[in-house]
C-alpha angles and dihedrals in degrees: 000000000000125000109278111217119165129207115204110242129194089259091051092050091050091050091048092050093048092047092049092049095050091043088071087078091067096105090060098036093051090062095044095047109036118179128223141177111314112163128145131192125274111250098172132132088247093058091045088058090062097061096153096052115120120189120234129249123280123252114269121186134002124310138171128218145165095239130017116194117202113206132038101222133096094302095047098044093041091053092045090050099049096035095050091048091053095040108031090160094061124088111241124189126189119199121196122184093216125351129331111277092017092130133054093313089069098034105050130113092261098244115145103200142178126228132053123260122240096027116166098171109086098170110138093240092053093046090052093046094050093047092048090049095053093040089054088049092056091047089052090054090052092046091053091050090051096041093056097032092238119183097233122149109225143141131197106192096124139273129238136224110212119216112209096186126064096224092047089050091053091049090048090052090055092045091052090054090049089051092051090052090061096042102267109132099223112150127197115219118198125220096261094051094042093053090061093053106032113005100212120167125225093025123127096191142321141228117228124211101195093192097062132080149140135293141177101242095190091057090049096049096040092042089057093058097089090041091055092045090052088052089056101260114146110219122197117185127189085036112123117189107236101180139013122203112189127214140115081301113035120217119212117193119207130177094266105015153014135240125207108200134178089213137003138204122217102214094160103105108180091015094055097097090062088068091054097258130120094357089151093046105048140046121187110235118197112223121195118215134174137189132204125227112267108294122234121232088255092054092049091049091050091052092046094231102147103143145023133046096252151315144231130194137233099245127114092250095047118220116208136177137180134190117218126216087251091057100254113144111215121199136182142159129021104134145019088270089066090067139043139187116206123208117270096014095291109185101193117075108226121248124351131312086273087067086070095044094131090052092053091048090053090049092051088052090053091049089051090055090061099033111030111212094029093104089071093058116110113253111223103175136028123181145156126225132192117236124197106231130187123198092245091041089238127140120236126214123167150093129274143168134087089278095041091235103117108093122187143180113183145135101061092164094208098319096087100118091074103022097047090051089051090050093074090064093043095051093044089053091047090051089050093048093236102103096128093123091062099045115113094024114126095252100044107110087331121182123229140210111249117248117217119250126241136325090023092051097057094041093047093049094050095047096043096048093047093049099043107021092234140082120270112264139153 
């Protein structure tokens, strides 16, 4: 995945101005369109590869703690891991509405990438700092897997960004050389060389990030459960938080209990608005993904996929694909049909994957364009995951509230595998008051462009995507 910097155009400024103007109606719209619990069950390949996992018991009764973490995905488990290691004397509680890794952490496309989405600062020193930060984040994931002997399928042999236009490929070649000059190991691969390693059609070249890869997020998060318990973290699954009442002590209401916490962490990404937070900052985008059955050596040879963990392309509706150690080819993106926004921030896609059959057929057609013959491969899993998207496509990590005791890390915009696992270190440092190493990075106490409320939000999304073929962004 190439670095994503974004220059503000006249159209972008107009969109930002219009969104900001309409966003002033939020006080009225929030009362007209209240949100409630809306969570479906993970049906991904990644969850299927944890067949023996059994969720824990729900919270019953009233408890008190030093830190309550809402959400059992990458953000929640990463924060629980790093916080409990630094503060073993403090009582830490983690609340998950369903099972660990039920959300985006267990439903993604599996790509473990460097870089930060929504970057606007392309100074060499910032590019190097961001790359080094995310690279260190990936290394931390791998160290945790090794330290605790977790059974997590992963590979870190690099991912590619395809360039489907000759001029863009030439520009990418120059950018890769600029990266190398400042110590970032980007490598440009020309058409002839690429065809011997991953025989993709319609590609004029690719940039390799050798320090990126692919991972089963459900195995990582669920594998951490006994580690966290051993470190003293109390984990309650099937425990959705229904209400939050802030104060010097924060009260969390659940179906069968209550938690009184000195501080909380919002590790809920695309589901955060349902708790009443960041409704003007986030919209949950539903992303469809599918995976083939494990490929045989003959099938891989026919496709010409001989190297690398995965790829993405350079188009507005990014296509991406990964190949697991077990041989499953995972694919997502490629068109507007690959994504959906549901009215009033709904976070559960209605029906079953068959409800989106036309979307999956379109995605298979897109995959076939890059890898002829892939359309004949048997599809074993289809699923939909909820991304947390901001209008600027920038991630937000920080602390808020009158008592400065509501910590959050949200809006990963598709880069959550790495960034959400970094967030545990960031939030623990913020809690400790020693977060100097993160200051100045694009996500640290980042601001956001306000998103209009309903019905303007739904209408704007539908019109914009149909007219332009891409999601609204500024």
